[in-house]
N, C-alpha and C positions, 0 to 999 in steps of 0.2 A: 601323548595321544590327542588327536583332534577329531571332532565330528560336529554336527549341528549345522548352523548357518552363520556365515560371516557376512555382515551387512555393510553397506556403504556408510551408514551412520557410525559404525565402529572403526572405520578405516582411518589411519592405516593399521593393519594387523602387524605387530612387531614379533618377529621370530628370534629367539635368543638361544636356540638349541635345535638339534635335529628333531623333526616332528614326523609322526606316523599316523596315517589314517587306517585303523584296523580293518581287517577283512569283513567284519560283520557290521560296519558302520558306514554312514553316508555323510559327506560334507558338501554343502551348497555354498558357493561363493557368488554373491550378487554382483551385477555390473557396477563398475565404479570403485571396486575395492582395490587397494594397493597393499600388497604383502611385502613387508620390508625385512630383509634378513640382516641381522646384526652380527655377522660372522659367516664363515664358510660352512653353513648348515644345509642339510638336505631335507627335502620333503618326500617321504616314502609313502607311496599309495598302494595299499593292499585292498582297500574297500572301494566304494563308489564315490566318485568325484563329479559333481555337477557344477560347472563353471562356464557360463556363457555370457560374454560381454557383448557390447554393441559398438557400432562405429563411434558413437558419442561418449559412451561409458564403458571403456574396456577394463579388463582386469590386468593388473601388472604385478610382476614378481621382480623385485629389485634389491640389490645389495646396498648397504650403507656405504661400504668401502668398495669402490669399483675396481681397485687393484687386487684386493683379496677375493672379491666375487662372492658367490654363494654356491652351495653344493648341488643345485638343480633339483629337478623333479624325477623321481624314480618310480616307475609303475611296474608292479608285479602282479602275478595271478592272472 
């Protein structure tokens, strides 16, 4: 489970398993954050996601292995 704030100072955020943002939680991702998936893992969103990058500081979601990829973002609710 994830929630809170992911800051550019903490970047990159390394994902090593499926992650979920619970329905009663909020996650804010600041501009300039890179989220790196170390496997074919998904980001399941049931709660509130605030993620707004800028032209100079965008937010990126990338796999370590481009052939394996990652599981993508799944929004429900």
